[in-house]
C-alpha positions as CSV (number, residue, x, y, z in Angstrom):
1,X,65.1,-168.7,-68.6
2,X,65.8,-172.4,-68.8
3,X,63.7,-174.7,-70.9
4,X,62.1,-176.2,-67.8
5,X,61.1,-172.8,-66.4
6,X,59.8,-171.7,-69.8
7,X,57.8,-174.9,-70.1
8,X,56.3,-174.4,-66.6
9,X,55.4,-170.8,-67.3
10,X,53.7,-171.6,-70.5
11,X,51.8,-174.4,-68.8
12,X,50.5,-172.1,-66.0
13,X,49.9,-169.3,-68.5
14,X,47.7,-171.5,-70.7
15,X,45.7,-172.6,-67.7
16,X,45.0,-169.1,-66.5
17,X,43.4,-168.3,-69.8
18,X,40.6,-170.7,-68.8
19,X,39.7,-168.9,-65.6
20,X,36.5,-166.9,-66.0
21,X,37.0,-163.2,-65.8
22,X,33.4,-162.5,-64.8
23,X,30.8,-164.0,-62.5
24,X,28.4,-163.9,-65.4
25,X,30.2,-166.7,-67.1
26,X,29.9,-169.0,-64.0
27,X,26.8,-171.3,-63.7
28,X,24.3,-169.9,-61.3
29,X,22.7,-171.9,-58.5
30,X,18.9,-171.6,-58.5
31,X,17.0,-171.7,-55.2
32,X,13.4,-172.7,-54.5
33,X,11.1,-170.7,-52.3
34,X,11.6,-173.4,-49.6
35,X,15.4,-173.2,-49.8
36,X,15.2,-169.4,-49.8
37,X,13.2,-169.3,-46.6
38,X,15.5,-171.9,-44.9
39,X,18.5,-169.6,-45.8
40,X,16.7,-166.8,-43.9
41,X,15.8,-169.1,-41.0
42,X,19.4,-170.2,-40.7
43,X,20.5,-166.6,-40.4
44,X,22.6,-166.7,-43.6
45,X,20.4,-163.8,-44.8
46,X,18.8,-161.5,-42.3
47,X,15.1,-161.0,-42.3
48,X,15.5,-157.3,-42.8
49,X,18.1,-157.7,-45.5
50,X,17.0,-156.1,-48.8
51,X,16.9,-159.1,-51.1
52,X,14.3,-161.0,-53.1
53,X,14.0,-164.2,-55.0
54,X,13.5,-163.8,-58.7
55,X,13.5,-166.9,-61.0
56,X,15.5,-168.8,-58.4
57,X,18.2,-166.1,-58.0
58,X,18.7,-164.1,-54.8
59,X,19.0,-160.5,-55.9
60,X,19.8,-157.4,-53.9
61,X,17.1,-154.7,-53.9
62,X,17.8,-151.0,-54.3
63,X,17.7,-149.0,-51.1
64,X,14.5,-147.0,-50.4
65,X,15.2,-143.3,-50.7
66,X,12.9,-140.6,-49.2
67,X,11.3,-139.7,-52.5
68,X,10.6,-143.4,-53.3
69,X,9.1,-143.8,-49.9
70,X,6.9,-140.7,-50.4
71,X,5.5,-142.1,-53.7
72,X,4.8,-145.5,-52.1
73,X,3.0,-143.7,-49.2
74,X,1.0,-141.6,-51.6
75,X,-0.1,-144.7,-53.6
76,X,-1.0,-146.5,-50.4
77,X,-3.3,-143.6,-49.3
78,X,-5.0,-143.4,-52.8
79,X,-5.5,-147.2,-53.0
80,X,-7.3,-147.4,-49.6
81,X,-10.4,-146.3,-51.4
82,X,-10.7,-149.7,-53.1
83,X,-9.7,-151.9,-50.0
84,X,-13.2,-153.3,-49.6
85,X,-12.8,-155.2,-52.9
86,X,-9.0,-156.0,-53.0
87,X,-6.0,-156.2,-50.7
88,X,-3.4,-153.5,-51.0
89,X,0.0,-154.8,-50.0
90,X,2.9,-152.4,-49.4
91,X,6.5,-153.8,-49.7
92,X,5.4,-157.3,-48.7
93,X,6.8,-160.4,-50.2
94,X,4.4,-162.2,-52.6
95,X,5.0,-165.8,-53.9
96,X,4.4,-166.0,-57.6
97,X,5.8,-169.5,-58.3
98,X,8.2,-172.1,-56.9
99,X,11.3,-169.9,-57.6
100,X,9.9,-166.3,-57.4
101,X,9.1,-164.2,-54.3
102,X,9.5,-160.5,-55.1
103,X,8.8,-157.6,-52.7
104,X,7.0,-155.1,-54.9
105,X,6.5,-151.6,-53.6
106,X,2.8,-151.9,-54.1
107,X,0.7,-155.0,-55.0
108,X,-3.1,-155.0,-55.5
109,X,-4.4,-158.5,-55.1
110,X,-7.8,-160.2,-55.1
111,X,-9.5,-160.9,-51.8
112,X,-9.4,-164.6,-50.9
113,X,-11.6,-166.4,-48.6
114,X,-9.7,-168.4,-46.0
């Protein structure tokens, strides 16, 4: 190799060491609830897509298997006994703060007067 070629190779080689090898090392973009809802409204994420907003990050949710679905149905049936004092929500999104909207399998929440 000529000195010029070696010099160019070393220059490119030293720059490639700076390239992150993992997405974990890149800064994350955090989203607000409002931005997250706009992303869905714009069709970037489908309404039925299994994602949730946790601490400003859009995360994929695990698929629901048949055993998982059976447990959720069982809990739903058992919790109906207390529905006169609380609301039982099954796999519904629930806003916890400005950057968090999980979709828990089961949520028992206080009744609110509207």
